[in-house]
C-alpha positions, 0 to 999 in steps of 0.5 A: 081367746080373751088373753090372746086378744088382749096380747094382740092388742097390746102388740099393736099398740106398742107397734103404733107407738114405736112408729110415732117415735121412729127416728126422723132423719133431718134433711135439707133441700140442697137445690135451694142453696145454689153457690153454697158448698155445704159441709155437714160436719161443722157449722160456720164452714160453708164455702161459696162459689162465684159470689160477688157484691158491688159495694157503696164505694164503687168496687166489687167484693168477692166473697168466698165463705159464709164467715165473710158474709157475716162479717160484711157490714150490710151498710157497705153493700150497694142498695140495689144488691141489698136484697140479694145480700140479705137472702145470702145471709139467710142461706148461710144461717139456714145451713148453720141451723141445719148442720147444728140440728139433730135427727128427730125422735118423732114428727107432728108434721105431715110427710108431704106438705100440702096446700091445706097445711100451708093455709093452717100455719101462722100468718106471721110466717110471711115476712112483715113490713111493720109492727102494725102488720105483725100485730094484725096477723097475730093468732091468725092462720094464713087462711084467716088473714089471706082468705081471698088469696090463692095458694099453689105448690110446686114440690117444696115451694108454695106460692100465695097470690093476693090482689096486692102481694106475691108471697113464697114459702120455700121449705129449706130443711127439716130436723130437730132445730129446737133440741126437744126431739120433735121435728121442726121445719125451716122455711124461707119466705119472700114477699113482693108487691104486685103494685110497686117494686118492694121486696122483703124476705125472712127465715123462720122455724115452724114447730108443732108439739103434737098432731093436735096442737097448733103450729107455731113460730119458734124462731125467726131471722128478722126480729120484731 
């Protein structure tokens, strides 16, 4: 009986380990990419539908591919179009990151992302407006830094409200972006002032090496 019990325990341990290492297929939330025709076969091939921007010169420019977006100097885009242009740049980059990502061997993230999960991630996941603000948030979670804020979630989009800010965290894709076999999460973050007309956005990759280790930012679109 002892031998049988030990064998059964070994089988259960192996099954648990196998579950932890089970392939996690990469996935993209396509409804967050309106106007983009995504070709998953090759990065840099995304086409666009009905995208136009007003330029500083006073003319409108139709853009058909993400390559054209990347080649357009943002200084030539009309000021009132800049935020829309910036978020399109990020969408194109997000697609390229997803296409280049791999399926993961394992994931340390919960399958269903909750409000408590959002509160645990780094506060600097949110867009920052200055180096000073970035430094103030260092080593703090969303819950630490925005302790008086309220968080709600609708499917894959989280909303954080404070007395002065409105911040959105939108899950765009999941997959192995860092090429280490572990699942990462790609998130777009949008900030708007509730007291003025300011807006800002960023794109970040969140990583977590094990279920007991903290979540960290392994890449971001806007550099410090």
